[in-house]
Structure formats: C-alpha cells, structure tokens
N, C-alpha and C positions, 0 to 999 in steps of 0.2 A: 138443370134441366137435362142436359146431354148425359150426365152420369147416370141418372136414374133409368133412363130408357136402356143404356148398356147393362145396368143391374138387372133389369127384367129380362133382357134377351138371354145374357150370360147366364143368370140362375137358373133359367129354364131347362138348360142342357144342350145337348147335341140337337142341331136342325135336322129335320126330316127333309129329305132331297126329293121325294116324290109326292104328287098331290094325291089325297084321298078320294076315291070314286065318290061322286055325288055331292060333294062338298060345297059346290056352286049350284045346287039342284035347281033353282029358280033362275032362268035366264032373266037377263035385264031387259026392260022395256024399250021398244025402239024409239020411244019418246023422251028416254033417259038422255040428258044432256053429255055430250062428249067434249073434253078439254083436250088441248092439243100443247104440248111442249117441242118446240123446235130447238135442237142442239147442233152443234157441230157434228156430232156423230150419226144424226138423224133425227127422226121424228117419232115421238111416243103419243098415242091417242088413248086416252081413258074415258070409258064410259062410267058415269056416276049413278049410283043406285037412288034416285030421287025419292021413291015411294018408301024405300026402308030408312032412310036417313035424311029426311027433309031438310032439317034445320043445319045439319052439318054440309049438305050439297048446297044450300043456299047461301053459307058462309063462305065457301070456296068459290062458288060463281060470283059473288060480290067481290072477293078479292082478284078474281081473273078480271072482272070489268075495270078494276082500278090498275090493271097491269101489275099487280104486287108480285108476281113471280119472274117477271121479265128481267133479265139481268142477274138474277141469282144463280148461285153456284150450288151444286150437290155437295153438301158438306159431310155427309155420312155415307160411306160405300163399304159394305160388308159382304161377305160371301152370300149372304141370305137376303141382302135388300139394298136399296139405295134411298136416299132421303133428301128432301128439299124444303124450304119453307122459312128460312131465317134471313130476313133482309140484311143482317150483317155481313152476309157472304158477298155482297157486293163489293166489298172492300177487302183485298188481300192482307192489307194492314191489321185487320181484326180478326185474323184467322184463328187466333187462340181462343177466341169467345164464340166462335162459329158453333151452333147448335143451342145456343141459349136465347136467341131472339125469336120474335113472332110478331103478329100484327098487332098485337095489344089488345084484342077483342076475342076472349075466349067464347066458345060456341055456347057453353053452360049447360049441356046435357050430353048424355053417353047413349048413343043410338046404337046399341048392340043388335045385331041380328044373328041368330042361330043358324040361319040359312047361309050365311057368308062366313068364310073361314079364310085363314091366311095361306092360301095356296099360291102357287107360281102366278104372277100377274095380278095379284090382289092389290088394291090400292086402300090404303089404311092411314088412319090419323094417330100422329105421335103426341104424346103428352108425357109429363114428368112425374106421374105416378097417381094423379087423380083425372080420370077420363073426361069429367066435365070441363077441366081447364084446356082441353085440346084447342088448338087455334089454327094456325097457318101451316104447321109442318106436317107434311105427308109422307108416307114411304111405301115403295113399291118392292114387293116380294119377288125376289129372283129365286128361290126356292120355297117349299112349304115350309111352315113353322107354325105346326098346332099348337105350340106352348104360347103364342101371342092370342089364340081364340080366347074370347071372353075378357081380355085384358085391354085391347085396342079395337075400335070400331072399324069395320070394313066398309067403306063407303063407295067403292068402285072396282073396276078392273081395267086392265090393258087389253085394248081391242086390236091395236096393231103397234109394233115397236118393240117386242120384248127382246129381239137381237140388239137393238139399241140399248135397251135397259141393261142388257149383259154386258156392254162395251163402256158403259158410264164410269168414269173415275172421279175421285175427289177434285174439286175445282172445276169440272167440266159446268159450262154456264148453258142456262136456258135463253137462248137468243131472242125468242119470242114465245108468248103465251097467250092462247085465245081460246074462245069457246067456239066450236065447230058449228 
C-alpha cells in the first residue's frame, strides 16, 4: 500500500510549491463538519466537504466517533504532505509496517470533485492504487501538488493549524481527535 502511494507521488515529478488561483473556487459550507487533531505541536482543524464527498466524509466522521485516530502517529512526512490513518502506528515496534494498515472498511466509491484540487491545506484520501479502496488514511498537503488531482479525492481543507502541519514529523502523535 505505502509503496504504491510513493510511486504515484514520485512518478508525477516535481511538486509545485504554489497554489493555482481559483483551484478551491467553491467555499465550503458553514454547515460542513470540522474535525480536530490535537498534537504536541498544536491543533489542526479540518473542514470536510460533505456535499461533495458525502460517503467519504461520513466514513471519516464514523471513524472519529470511534476515536480511531486518537493515539495514532503521522507515518508519512514529506516536503509536500503529512499522512495519518494507520492504526499500526500506535506501536513503535511495528514501525516497519506503518502505512500498510487501515480501518478494514474501504469507502467503496471515488468521490472526485473537479472543484477541489491538491493545493496547500487540502485534505485528501490515500489509497494504494484503487481509489474506491480508500479507507482511513488521509493526507494534508503542505505544498500544491497538481499531479495528484484526479488521482486522490480531496475531501476537506485545513481551516486552522497550517503552521502545525508544517512542524509535524514522523512519529508525532495525535493526542486527541474529535469533531468540533
């Protein structure tokens, strides 16, 4: 699973460091849910695009209700993104297999919106090559990466805490995860 994501990211070439104008043209609705990750480095709040990705958002919200992300570590940190969502990251002894785990219940659909792109702050679903098999792993863009547009579904955006996103390192833990 983790190797395929790297292949997609690396094969696409150099990451673009600036967001393209208008790529997030439609603002999120004030009614869209906001999820919160508390880390030792600060708080990250993400608004989810419920109207554009209803099944994906419902899946993530169900995981949040079950405290799925609490105690997990960020297992992938690149110059362009950070990633979380593998329950194996709760154990440092399993570090060699981090990135291969998930909740065990794929979403089953690929809710791609041409209105949402991989700009700085975009929250997207990771998958191992089949978008419908996306599950619990999400990543947050630190830089714009248009090469991921059409490959991964953007399901939200960071509304506060991008400075925290920029400071996250591999093994940093989510101490608390909740719906605001």
